[in-house]
N, C-alpha and C positions, 0 to 999 in steps of 0.2 A: 504494500500500499504506499501510496505517495501523499505527502502532507500538502494540503491546499494552502495558497497564500490568501485566499479569501474565505469569508465565512458563507457557508450555505446551509439550508435547513431541510432539504429533501432527505427523507430516510429510505424511500423507494421510488424508483423511476421505471417507467415502461419506455425503453428505446423506440419500440414501434409506435407509441403515441407521440414521441418527440418527432420521429420521421414524419408522421401525418401532420403534425402541427407546423412543422417548417415548410411542408408542401403548401398548406393552406396559407401561411404567412406570405410566401412567395406568390401564390396566385392572387392573394389580396392586396398586393402592391408593393411589398418589400423586394429588394434585389436578393439574390442568392445568399451572399455573405451576411446581410443583415438578418435574413430569415433564420439562418443557422445560429447566429449570435443570440437572437431573442429566444428562439425555442430552447436553446441550452440554458440561458439565464433564467428563464422562467421555470423550466422543469426541475432545475437543481435549486430553485429559490435562492439564488445567489444575492448576497448583500453587496451589489455593485450598482452604480448608477445606470440609468438608461442610456447615458452617453457612450457606454461600451458598444451599443448598437450603432450609434452615429459614427463612432471611431472606425467601424468596419464598412461603412458606406462606399468609400473610395476603393476598396478591394474588390468590388463586384465586377462582373463581366471581365475577368482576367486582369484586374487592377486598372480601373479607370477607362474600361472599354479598350484596353491595349491588346486583349487577347492572349495575355500570358497565362499564368496558372489559373484554373478554374476558380471563380469567385466562392463557390460552395466549399470547395476545399480550402481556400484562404480563410473562410469563416471558421471551419473546423479547426484549423491550426490556431487561429486567434482564440478560439474557445478554450482549447487545451491550455494555451499560454495564460489565459485569464486565471486559471486555477493553479497552474504550476510554473509559471514564469518566475523570473528573478527581477529584482530591483536594485541589486548592487552589482558592481563591476568585479566579479570574482574570477575572471579569466576563463580561458577555453577549457581548463580541467574541472571546472566547477561541476560536482555531480548533479547538482540540481538542473542546471541548463542542459547537461547531456542526457539526463532521463527525460526531459521534455522533448529534446531533439529525437530521441528514440520513439516517444509516442507520436510525434509529428510524422516521422518516416513510416511508422506502422500504418497511420491513417492514409498517407500518400500512397503507399504501395497497395494497400486494400483497395482504395478508390480506383487506382489504374485498372485493376482486375475487375472490380464490381460494376464499372461503367460499360463494360463489354467492348471498349474501344481501345484499351490499353494505352490511355494517354491521360495526362493531367493538364495539357495546355488547351486553354479555351479555344484558341484558333483552330486547333485540330479537331476538338470535340464538336464544334459548330459549323465546321466546313460544309458549304453547300446548302446550308439552312437560310430561310428568310428570317432575320433576327426578329425575336419577340412575337413570333407568329406560329401558328400550328404546332408541327412536330418539334421545332425548336424550343418553343415554350414548354411543351410536354416533357422534353428531355431535361430541360434545366430544372424544372419543378421536381422531376424524379432525382436528378443529381443532388439537389439541395436536401431533399428528404433523406437520401442515402448517407450523405455526409453528417447530418445532424443525429441520425439514428446511430451510426457507428461511433461518433464522438460520445453519445450518451452511454453506449456500452463501455467504451474505454474509461469514461469517468466513473461509472458504477464499479467497474473492476478496481480502478486505482484508488478510489475514495472509500470503498467498502460499503457503498450505497447498494441496497438490495435492487437487483434487476428482476422485475416481475414478470418478464416474458419468458415463455418456454423455448421460443426459437430465436436464434440470432438474426441479426439483419442480413438479408441475402442480396447479393448483387443481381444486376439484370441478366436474364437469360440469353438476350439478344439485344444488339445496339439499336438505338433510334436511327433511323436513316432519313436523309433529306428527300423531299419529294422530287420525283422524276419529272422533268419538263419535257413535253413532247415537241419535237422540231416539226414545223409545218413545211410541207413541200411547196415549192414556189412554181 
């Protein structure tokens, strides 16, 4: 078990409920990263200000629409850091920061497999999609839920909070695919 740097009040959490809540938050108007942060903050009843959600806003859509690392994954890593990050410059050998780095890598590697595209780059994950429409939006909602649910599982394990779900968060069986546009003969 790891020691949290923040106070939280949850005694038990359903990662599947966190997944669903994050999906609903994204569908309701938050970006991916914000939805993950809010779903985790709320589920674990973390004593942190709502500004942690605002802090994550710029990390959405691959960091400010740059298409780099998936915003949902960014949100998951930020959420892990909210609980286990450090506030003192104790160097690269600091066991606390290295433990957080290991959890971040665990989430990253799991997400690459779970999204069925074996990628973490927003630009790769969204190639061929019309942004914010149809299958693209469905995909990003799903990725947001996956990251939030997996972070909830990791936090339950590391904090000793009871995970009430019988089944772990499962990845996608098949990738979301962009629509095929028909070429009209001239």
